[in-house]
C-alpha positions in Angstrom: -19.8 -11.2 10.3 -16.8 -13.0 8.9 -13.8 -10.7 8.9 -11.7 -10.1 5.9 -8.7 -11.9 7.6 -10.8 -14.9 8.4 -12.1 -15.0 4.8 -8.6 -14.9 3.5 -7.4 -17.7 5.8 -10.4 -19.8 4.7 -9.6 -19.3 1.1 -5.9 -20.0 1.6 -6.7 -23.2 3.4 -9.0 -24.3 0.6 -6.2 -23.5 -1.9 -3.7 -25.6 0.0 -6.1 -28.5 0.3 -6.9 -28.3 -3.4 -3.4 -28.2 -4.7 -1.3 -30.3 -2.3 1.5 -29.9 -2.7 0.8 -26.1 -3.0 1.6 -24.4 -6.3 3.3 -21.1 -6.7 0.9 -18.3 -7.7 3.5 -17.0 -10.1 5.2 -20.0 -11.8 2.8 -22.8 -10.7 5.7 -25.0 -9.5 5.6 -26.5 -6.0 5.9 -23.9 -3.3 5.9 -26.1 -0.2 2.5 -24.8 1.1 3.4 -21.1 0.5 1.8 -18.6 -1.9 4.9 -18.4 -4.0 8.1 -20.4 -4.3 11.5 -19.3 -3.1 13.0 -18.4 -6.5 9.9 -16.3 -7.4 10.0 -14.5 -4.1 13.8 -13.7 -4.5 13.1 -12.4 -8.0 10.2 -10.2 -6.9 12.2 -8.7 -4.0 15.2 -7.8 -6.1 16.5 -4.3 -5.2 15.4 -1.4 -7.5 17.0 1.9 -8.3 14.7 4.6 -7.1 14.4 8.0 -5.4 15.0 7.7 -1.7 12.2 10.2 -1.0 9.3 9.4 -3.3 10.1 5.9 -4.5 10.0 6.8 -8.1 12.1 4.4 -10.3 15.3 6.0 -11.7 17.4 5.0 -14.7 20.6 6.1 -13.0 21.9 5.7 -9.4 21.0 9.0 -7.8 19.6 9.5 -4.3 16.7 11.8 -5.4 14.6 12.4 -8.5 14.3 15.9 -10.1 10.9 16.6 -8.5 12.1 15.8 -5.0 15.1 18.2 -5.5 12.7 21.0 -6.5 9.8 20.5 -4.1 8.9 19.0 -0.7 6.3 16.4 0.0 4.0 16.2 3.0 5.3 12.7 3.7 8.9 12.0 4.7 9.6 8.9 2.7 7.8 6.5 0.3 8.8 2.9 0.0 7.4 0.9 -2.9 7.7 -2.9 -3.5 8.1 -2.3 -7.2 7.1 -0.2 -10.2 3.6 -0.5 -11.6 4.4 -3.1 -14.3 4.0 -6.9 -14.6 3.9 -8.9 -12.5 3.0 -6.4 -9.8 0.4 -4.6 -11.9 -1.2 -7.9 -12.7 -1.4 -8.9 -9.0 -3.1 -5.6 -8.2 -5.6 -5.9 -10.9 -6.5 -9.5 -10.0 -7.0 -8.3 -6.4 -9.1 -5.2 -7.2 -11.1 -6.2 -10.2 -11.5 -10.0 -10.0 -11.7 -10.2 -6.2 -8.9 -12.8 -6.0 -8.1 -11.9 -2.4 -5.1 -14.3 -2.2 -3.2 -11.7 -4.2 -3.8 -9.2 -1.4 -2.2 -11.7 1.0 0.7 -12.2 -1.4 1.2 -8.4 -1.9 1.1 -7.9 1.8 3.7 -10.6 2.5 6.0 -9.3 -0.3 5.7 -5.7 1.0 6.5 -6.8 4.5 9.6 -8.7 3.3 10.7 -5.7 1.2 10.3 -3.3 4.2 12.4 -5.6 6.4 15.1 -5.8 3.7 15.2 -2.1 3.0 14.4 -0.3 6.3 16.3 -0.5 9.6 14.9 -2.0 12.7 15.3 1.4 14.3 13.1 3.0 11.6 10.4 0.3 12.1 10.5 0.7 15.9 9.4 4.4 15.5 6.2 3.6 13.6 3.1 4.0 15.8 0.3 3.0 13.4 -0.4 1.8 9.9 -3.3 3.5 8.1 -4.7 1.9 4.9 -6.1 4.5 2.5 -9.8 4.6 3.2 -12.4 4.0 0.5 -15.7 5.8 0.4 -18.4 3.6 1.9 -20.3 3.5 -1.4 -17.2 2.3 -3.3 -16.3 -0.2 -0.6 -19.9 -1.7 -0.7 -19.6 -2.0 -4.5 -16.2 -3.6 -4.4 -16.9 -5.6 -1.3 -13.5 -4.9 0.3 -10.8 -2.3 0.7 -7.6 -3.6 -1.0 -5.4 -1.3 1.0 -6.8 -2.7 4.2 -6.2 -6.3 3.2 -2.6 -5.5 2.4 -2.2 -3.4 5.6 -3.5 -6.2 7.8 -0.9 -8.6 6.5 1.9 -6.0 6.9 0.7 -5.1 10.4 0.7 -8.8 11.5 4.2 -9.5 10.0 5.7 -6.4 11.5 3.7 -6.2 14.7 2.4 -2.7 14.1 -1.2 -1.7 15.1 -3.6 -0.4 12.4 -6.1 2.4 12.4 -9.2 1.0 10.8 -11.9 3.3 12.0 -12.2 7.1 12.5 -10.4 8.2 9.3 -13.0 8.4 6.5 -13.2 9.3 2.9 -16.1 11.7 3.1 -16.3 12.5 -0.6 -16.9 9.8 -3.2 -14.3 11.2 -5.7 -14.3 10.2 -9.3 -11.6 7.7 -10.4 -8.1 9.2 -10.4 -6.9 7.2 -13.4 -6.5 9.4 -16.5 -6.7 12.8 -14.7 -3.9 15.4 -14.8 -2.0 16.1 -11.6 -3.9 19.4 -11.1 -7.2 17.7 -11.6 -6.2 14.9 -9.2 -5.6 17.5 -6.5 -8.9 19.3 -7.2 -10.6 15.9 -7.2 -9.3 15.2 -3.6 -9.9 18.6 -2.0 -11.4 17.9 1.5 -11.7 14.2 0.6 -10.8 12.9 4.1 -12.0 13.5 7.6 -10.8 12.3 11.1 -12.8 11.7 14.2 -12.0 13.5 17.4 -11.0 10.2 19.1 -8.5 9.4 16.4 -7.1 12.9 16.5 -6.3 12.5 20.2 -4.7 9.1 19.4 -2.4 10.3 16.6 -1.2 13.5 18.1 2.6 13.3 17.9 2.4 9.9 16.3 4.5 8.5 13.4 2.0 7.1 10.9 2.6 5.0 7.8 0.0 5.1 5.0 -0.6 1.8 3.2 -1.8 1.8 -0.4 -1.8 -0.5 -3.4 -0.6 2.0 -6.0 0.8 5.5 -5.8 0.7 7.5 -9.0 1.2 11.3 -8.7 0.8 11.1 -4.9 -2.3 13.3 -4.9 -4.3 10.9 -2.8 -1.4 10.4 -0.3 -0.7 14.1 0.0 -4.4 14.9 0.6 -4.5 12.3 3.4 -1.2 13.5 4.7 -2.6 17.1 4.9 -5.5 15.9 6.9 -3.3 13.8 9.3 -0.8 16.6 9.8 -3.6 19.1 10.6 -4.9 16.6 13.1 -1.5 16.5 14.9 0.5 13.6 13.4 4.2 14.2 13.7 5.6 12.2 10.8 4.0 10.4 7.9 5.6 7.8 5.6 4.0 5.8 2.8 4.5 2.1 2.0 2.9 0.9 -1.2 3.0 -2.1 -3.5 3.5 -0.2 -6.7 4.8 3.2 -7.7 4.0 4.4 -11.2 6.8 5.6 -13.5 6.9 9.1 -15.0 5.9 7.8 -18.4 2.6 6.6 -17.0 1.8 9.9 -15.1 -0.3 12.3 -17.1 
């Protein structure tokens, strides 16, 4: 069976052959056989003012948001490429809902670059595994792919970090999180994830980074963190493409 990575490479090659010289996916100007041109990449990687713990965008330059000052998270640090607004939100929707997998490649490349720019080499050297947030098998069959896995595979390749792709499962096919209150999101995810014995042995004492496309309230991430910590993980961080703002959290 053709792997997701091989499929992406094939589509990328077809795009290059079709649009020689390659066109930027953002501005449609020449990009020298890359997915986006240099100026667009620079603009997309512009530093953002955000909470150093949960990655929430802040209007003022403070180290932590009000929520993080009042309560602890199960993860240590969340790094987001950007807030959930154009053009990032458009890229995510094109990936998830119109199956334009090139945007998964692009988001993975941008997230990799953002991580290198914002985290130290020492921090990156401590990471043992990347774990894309699992989809329930029924949802993955319907969609045809796991968008978090596509992004994680690109990040793992760029940063030379191994991935956990089997043994961590979403055992409950939860209803869509969008539109739910924070309490309902938490209830929706109770016991949602399970870990095989083989993976438990592998992650004991490990530093794991969860990869996701969008983090809203953090209910999904915290539910997965709870399962991983119970299984013996030592530290968990989150790297995501988009972090929603307080105004979009219900």
